C-alpha positions as CSV (number, residue, x, y, z in Angstrom):
1,M,-5.5,-11.0,30.4
2,N,-6.2,-9.6,27.0
3,I,-4.6,-6.1,26.1
4,P,-4.6,-4.0,23.6
5,I,-3.1,-0.7,22.7
6,P,-5.1,1.9,25.6
7,P,-5.9,6.1,24.8
8,F,-3.7,5.9,28.0
9,L,-5.3,9.1,29.8
10,K,-7.4,9.4,27.0
11,N,-9.7,11.7,29.5
12,I,-7.1,14.3,30.0
13,N,-6.8,17.6,28.4
14,F,-3.4,18.5,27.8
15,S,-3.8,21.0,25.8
16,G,-4.1,23.9,28.2
17,L,-0.5,23.3,29.6
18,N,1.4,25.7,26.7
19,P,-1.5,27.6,25.2
20,F,0.2,30.0,24.0
21,R,2.5,27.8,21.9
22,K,1.0,27.2,17.9
23,E,0.5,23.4,17.6
24,G,2.6,21.8,14.7
25,G,3.2,18.0,14.1
26,F,4.3,15.2,16.5
27,I,7.6,14.0,17.8
28,A,8.1,11.2,20.2
29,L,10.3,11.3,23.1
30,D,11.3,8.1,25.3
31,I,13.3,9.6,28.9
32,G,14.7,6.9,29.7
33,S,16.7,6.3,32.8
34,S,20.4,6.5,31.1
35,S,19.0,8.6,28.1
36,I,16.5,10.4,26.1
37,K,15.4,9.0,22.8
38,M,14.1,11.1,20.1
39,V,12.3,9.9,16.9
40,E,9.9,11.8,14.2
41,A,7.8,9.6,11.9
42,A,4.8,10.2,9.8
43,G,2.4,8.3,8.2
44,E,2.3,7.8,4.4
45,K,0.4,5.6,2.3
46,S,3.3,3.0,2.2
47,G,3.3,3.0,5.5
48,Y,5.2,5.3,7.7
49,R,8.4,8.1,7.2
50,L,11.2,8.1,9.4
51,A,11.9,12.1,9.0
52,S,14.2,12.4,12.0
53,V,16.1,10.6,15.4
54,G,18.1,11.4,18.3
55,I,20.0,10.0,21.1
56,L,20.8,12.6,24.4
57,P,22.6,10.7,27.5
58,L,21.3,11.6,30.6
59,P,23.0,11.3,34.1
60,P,21.7,8.4,36.5
61,T,20.5,10.9,38.6
62,A,18.0,12.4,36.2
63,V,15.6,9.9,36.1
64,Q,14.9,7.6,39.4
65,N,12.2,5.8,40.7
66,N,10.0,6.0,37.8
67,M,10.1,9.8,37.5
68,V,12.4,12.8,36.4
69,A,14.0,13.5,39.1
70,D,16.5,15.9,37.8
71,K,13.7,18.7,35.9
72,D,16.7,21.1,34.9
73,V,18.8,18.3,33.3
74,V,15.7,16.8,31.4
75,V,14.7,20.1,29.9
76,K,18.3,21.2,28.6
77,T,18.5,17.7,27.1
78,I,15.3,17.9,25.3
79,Q,15.8,21.0,23.9
80,S,18.9,19.8,22.9
81,L,18.1,16.9,20.5
82,I,15.6,19.4,19.2
83,Q,17.6,22.0,18.2
84,A,20.1,19.7,17.2
85,N,18.3,18.4,14.7
86,G,15.8,21.4,13.7
87,I,12.9,19.9,14.8
88,K,9.8,21.9,13.8
89,A,7.2,19.9,15.6
90,T,5.8,20.6,18.9
91,Q,3.4,18.4,19.9
92,V,4.8,15.4,22.2
93,V,3.7,11.4,22.4
94,S,6.0,9.9,25.7
95,A,5.0,7.2,27.8
96,V,5.6,6.8,31.5
97,P,7.1,3.0,32.6
98,G,5.2,0.0,32.6
99,R,6.5,-0.6,36.0
100,A,4.7,2.2,37.2
101,V,1.7,1.7,36.0
102,I,-1.0,-0.4,37.4
103,I,-3.0,-2.4,35.2
104,K,-6.0,-4.6,36.6
105,K,-9.1,-6.2,34.5
106,I,-12.9,-6.3,35.7
107,Q,-15.6,-7.5,34.7
108,L,-19.1,-5.9,34.4
109,P,-22.4,-6.2,33.1
110,A,-23.0,-4.4,29.2
111,Q,-24.3,-1.3,29.9
112,E,-24.0,2.0,27.9
113,Q,-21.1,4.2,27.7
114,A,-22.6,6.8,29.6
115,E,-23.2,5.1,33.0
116,L,-19.4,2.9,32.2
117,E,-17.1,5.4,33.1
118,A,-19.3,6.0,37.2
119,N,-19.4,2.4,37.2
120,V,-15.2,2.0,36.2
121,E,-14.3,4.5,38.5
122,F,-16.5,2.6,41.7
123,E,-15.2,-0.4,40.6
124,A,-11.6,1.0,40.8
125,T,-11.7,2.4,44.4
126,N,-11.6,-1.7,44.4
127,V,-8.9,-3.3,43.0
128,I,-6.7,0.2,42.8
129,P,-4.2,0.0,45.7
130,E,-4.3,4.1,45.7
131,S,-6.7,6.5,46.2
132,L,-7.8,7.4,43.1
133,E,-7.5,11.2,44.1
134,N,-4.1,10.8,43.6
135,V,-3.6,8.9,39.8
136,N,-4.6,9.7,36.5
137,L,-7.3,6.4,35.6
138,D,-8.0,5.7,32.6
139,Y,-10.4,2.3,31.1
140,Q,-10.1,0.2,27.7
141,V,-13.3,-2.2,27.0
142,L,-11.7,-5.7,25.7
143,S,-14.3,-8.0,24.9
144,Y,-17.9,-9.1,25.1
145,V,-18.7,-12.1,27.0
146,E,-21.2,-14.5,28.3
147,D,-23.3,-13.7,25.0
148,G,-22.7,-10.2,25.0
149,S,-24.1,-9.7,28.5
150,K,-21.2,-8.5,30.6
151,M,-18.1,-6.5,29.7
152,D,-13.6,-7.9,30.3
153,V,-12.6,-3.9,31.5
154,L,-8.8,-2.9,31.5
155,L,-8.2,-0.3,33.8
156,V,-4.9,1.6,33.5
157,A,-3.5,4.4,36.1
158,V,-0.9,5.6,37.2
159,K,0.4,8.4,40.3
160,K,0.0,12.1,39.4
161,E,3.2,12.2,40.2
162,I,4.8,10.5,37.9
163,I,2.7,11.8,35.3
164,N,3.5,15.0,35.7
165,S,7.3,14.7,36.2
166,Y,7.1,13.6,32.5
167,T,4.4,16.2,31.1
168,Q,6.3,19.3,33.0
169,V,9.8,19.0,31.5
170,I,7.9,18.5,28.4
171,Q,6.0,22.0,28.9
172,E,8.9,23.4,30.5
173,A,11.5,22.6,26.8
174,G,8.8,24.6,24.8
175,L,6.5,22.1,24.2
176,T,2.8,20.2,23.9
177,P,2.6,16.7,26.1
178,A,0.0,15.5,23.8
179,I,-0.1,11.7,24.7
180,M,0.9,9.9,27.4
181,D,1.5,6.3,26.9
182,V,2.7,3.1,28.7
183,D,6.3,1.8,27.0
184,Y,5.0,-2.3,27.4
185,F,2.3,-1.0,24.4
186,A,4.9,1.7,22.4
187,M,6.5,-2.1,22.6
188,E,3.7,-3.3,21.1
189,N,3.0,-0.7,18.5
190,M,6.4,-1.1,17.7
191,Y,5.7,-4.8,16.7
192,E,2.7,-4.5,14.8
193,A,4.1,-1.6,12.0
194,S,7.5,-3.8,11.5
195,Y,6.6,-7.5,11.5
196,E,3.4,-9.5,10.3
197,I,1.1,-11.1,12.2
198,Q,0.8,-14.5,12.9
199,P,-2.3,-16.1,13.4
200,D,-2.3,-18.1,17.1
201,T,1.8,-17.1,17.0
202,V,2.7,-16.3,20.8
203,V,5.6,-13.5,20.5
204,G,8.1,-12.3,23.6
205,L,9.1,-8.8,23.1
206,I,12.1,-7.6,25.6
207,H,13.8,-4.7,26.1
208,V,17.2,-4.0,27.9
209,G,17.1,-1.2,29.2
210,A,19.9,0.5,31.5
211,R,18.9,-0.6,34.8
212,Y,15.4,-2.6,33.8
213,T,14.1,-5.4,31.6
214,S,10.6,-4.9,30.0
215,I,8.6,-8.2,28.5
216,N,5.4,-7.8,27.1
217,V,4.2,-11.1,25.6
218,L,1.7,-11.0,22.3
219,K,-1.1,-13.9,21.3
220,N,-2.1,-12.5,18.1
221,G,-0.3,-9.3,18.1
222,V,-2.1,-8.4,21.2
223,S,-0.5,-8.3,24.9
224,T,-1.6,-10.4,26.7
225,F,1.6,-10.3,30.0
226,T,3.4,-7.5,30.2
227,G,6.2,-7.7,33.6
228,D,9.9,-6.2,34.6
229,L,13.0,-7.8,35.7
230,Q,15.3,-5.4,37.8
231,V,18.2,-6.3,35.2
232,G,19.8,-4.3,32.5
233,G,22.4,-3.0,31.2
234,E,24.3,-1.5,33.8
235,A,24.3,-5.4,35.1
236,F,26.7,-6.0,32.0
237,T,28.5,-3.3,32.4
238,E,29.1,-3.8,36.5
239,G,30.4,-7.3,35.3
240,L,33.1,-6.5,33.6
241,V,34.6,-3.8,36.3
242,Q,34.4,-6.4,38.5
243,A,36.0,-9.0,36.8
244,L,38.2,-6.6,35.3
245,Q,38.9,-4.2,38.0
246,I,38.2,-1.1,35.6
247,S,36.6,2.1,35.7
248,Y,32.7,1.9,34.6
249,D,33.2,4.1,31.8
250,Q,36.2,1.8,30.1
251,A,33.7,-1.1,31.0
252,E,30.6,0.5,29.1
253,T,33.1,1.2,26.1
254,F,34.0,-2.3,25.9
255,K,30.7,-3.5,26.0
256,V,29.7,-1.1,23.2
257,T,32.5,-1.3,20.7
258,G,34.5,-4.4,22.0
259,S,37.8,-2.1,22.2
260,L,40.0,-2.2,25.7
261,E,42.6,-0.7,25.7
262,G,46.0,-2.3,27.0
263,K,43.8,-5.8,27.3
264,K,44.1,-6.9,24.0
265,N,43.2,-10.5,24.8
266,A,40.2,-9.7,26.7
267,D,37.6,-12.1,25.6
268,L,34.4,-9.5,26.3
269,Q,31.5,-12.9,25.2
270,S,33.4,-15.2,28.0
271,L,33.3,-12.0,30.6
272,L,29.7,-11.4,29.9
273,K,28.4,-15.0,30.2
274,P,27.6,-14.8,33.8
275,S,25.3,-12.0,33.1
276,C,24.3,-13.3,29.9
277,E,23.3,-16.4,31.9
278,S,21.7,-14.6,35.0
279,L,19.4,-12.8,32.7
280,A,18.7,-15.1,30.9
281,E,17.5,-17.2,33.7
282,E,15.2,-14.5,35.0
283,V,13.3,-13.8,31.3
284,S,13.2,-18.2,31.7
285,R,11.4,-18.3,35.0
286,T,9.2,-15.0,34.1
287,L,8.2,-16.3,30.3
288,S,7.6,-19.9,31.9
289,L,5.0,-18.1,34.7
290,Y,3.2,-16.3,32.3
291,A,3.2,-19.9,30.4
292,G,1.8,-21.8,33.5
293,M,-1.0,-18.1,33.9
294,A,-2.3,-18.8,31.0
295,A,-2.3,-22.6,30.1
296,E,-0.4,-21.6,26.6
297,E,2.1,-24.2,25.6
298,G,4.4,-21.0,25.2
299,I,6.3,-18.6,23.6
300,H,7.2,-19.6,19.9
301,S,9.8,-16.5,19.5
302,I,11.7,-13.8,21.0
303,Y,12.7,-10.6,19.7
304,L,15.2,-8.3,21.5
305,S,15.5,-4.8,22.2
306,G,17.0,-2.3,24.2
307,G,21.1,-0.6,24.4
308,S,22.0,-3.9,25.6
309,A,20.1,-6.3,23.1
310,K,23.1,-7.0,21.3
311,V,25.6,-7.9,24.1
312,P,27.9,-11.0,22.3
313,G,26.0,-14.3,23.2
314,L,23.2,-12.8,24.7
315,C,20.7,-14.2,22.0
316,A,22.0,-17.4,21.7
317,L,22.1,-18.2,25.6
318,L,18.6,-16.8,25.8
319,G,17.7,-18.7,22.3
320,E,19.5,-21.9,24.6
321,K,17.5,-21.7,27.7
322,M,14.0,-21.4,26.1
323,G,14.6,-23.3,22.8
324,V,12.8,-20.6,20.7
325,P,14.3,-18.9,18.2
326,V,15.6,-14.9,19.8
327,Q,16.4,-12.2,17.3
328,L,17.1,-8.4,17.7
329,A,14.3,-6.6,17.0
330,E,14.2,-4.5,13.8
331,P,12.2,-1.5,14.8
332,F,12.3,0.3,11.9
333,R,11.9,-2.2,8.9
334,G,8.5,-1.4,8.7
335,F,9.8,2.7,7.5
336,N,10.6,4.4,4.8
337,V,13.2,6.2,6.0
338,A,14.4,9.8,4.9
339,R,17.3,10.6,2.9
340,T,18.7,13.2,5.8
341,I,18.8,10.1,8.2
342,D,22.9,8.6,8.7
343,K,21.6,5.1,7.9
344,D,24.8,3.7,9.4
345,Y,24.0,5.9,13.0
346,L,20.3,4.1,12.6
347,A,21.6,0.9,12.3
348,E,23.5,1.3,15.6
349,S,20.9,2.6,17.6
350,A,17.5,1.4,16.4
351,L,17.9,-1.1,18.8
352,L,18.1,1.7,21.6
353,L,15.1,3.2,19.3
354,A,12.1,0.4,19.8
355,V,10.0,2.3,22.1
356,G,9.8,5.4,20.3
357,A,9.6,4.1,17.2
358,G,6.2,2.5,18.9
359,L,5.4,6.2,20.4
360,S,6.6,7.8,16.8
361,I,3.1,7.0,15.5
362,R,1.1,7.5,18.1
363,R,-2.3,10.1,17.5
364,P,-4.7,11.1,19.4
365,G,-7.5,9.1,18.9
366,D,-6.0,6.1,18.4
367,K,-7.9,3.1,19.6
């Protein structure tokens, strides 16, 4: 399936959600299961300029089952991020988790835009396993085939209750939802902004989040396969809890900093190896499935991002398992960084901000 970055939910007008607020610039908010990541960037002649970044944690109960569960805490966290970083922008670019999105590809006779929308909605009733009354539906023409007589069309649908849970907290925080994207496509956008796309090259983007690991396979810079694994950074932390009989907070600190009070000889890489091997096995199995489905020779290189991407040994184990180069992504390598940004903080946090980086350069009307 050939998936470009779609202007997701382009047919929904968010402007009425907060009619009294004066609209300003744009800010990206990646509302995840363990934290909210904020990125503010703007286009300039030489590329993109990174103006501000910030991260604040969320309790485990804040985001559950792919939607915002505790609105109050999420609203307060958004407001704290905005205030702490002196943000003046009012329009928000955000995303829903790819695992909550239904993505289908259909083929239709070539037709004009005027009739396409009605026909897409009719065809969607056959392939979307939800009543269309309960979802927001968007579509994108991928390509024309069979000498232009037919068109491949991508359908993207998400339950209204899911997308509303995100737009409502943005609105209640005093901001205006401008674009709701999908985290898969935000990762693709990040890669396109920061890396040179090589012809006939297949690249795997793997984002290790707190509870899930997202996979996006690009060929010629365009998504051809997406998926999620139900394992993330929490599995590494829980493995340390069991192995060392320590608290979750102690294990999390040890995982992130490599320091564990009272256990000076603890070998973090050895202790994490079983969890790394398990994740590498799951990734390898999923990417092998993609290669078989697409009749591809396989992945040429892999870029890791997310909060647990740099746990000791993961890159090496995954590279050994896949037999291809695996490296940490550099989400902001294509950005000029404002002097006001703490460079050490950015270096430490960049992998967490990969989805936010891709969202930060989206604008209404993008193709």
